[in-house]
N, C-alpha and C positions, 0 to 999 in steps of 0.2 A: 090565527088571530094575533100571535105574538110577532110575526115577521115584520110588520111595519114599525113596531116599537124597537125591534133589534136593529133595523136598518137606520133608524133615526138616532141612534146612540152617539153619533158624532163621526169623526173621521176614521177611516180604516187605517190601522197602524201598519198594515203590510202592503195593501194594494195601492193603486194610483187613484182610486175614486175618493174624492175628498168630501162628497156630500152624502154618501151612503156607506154604512159599515157592513160590508159583506162578510168580514171576518167574524163579527159577532153573530151574524145569521148562521154561518157555517158551524161555529162553536156551539150555538144553541141547538142546532140539529144533531150534532154529535152527542151532546149531553142527553138529549131526549132519546136517541137511539140506545145509548148505554143504559139509561134508566129502564127503558122498555125491555132490553135484553136481560137485565138483572131481575126484573119482576115477572118475566114470563114463566119461570118454574113454579110460581105460586098459583097459577091458574090450574084449576082442577076440572076434570071432565065430569059432568053430572052423573053419568052412569057408573063411574069408578068410585065415587064418594059413598061410603057406607055410614049410616047414622047409628 
């Protein structure tokens, strides 16, 4: 849902595409992947959690 907004952020500072910002799209994907990687250890298996 965020991809169209990231593509519309202006011109790409690295690539040749002047109307779509693929650099922001790639950077947003990388940030999302790093955030998911950091939060994955917090997920607990229901059978392993003791109350």
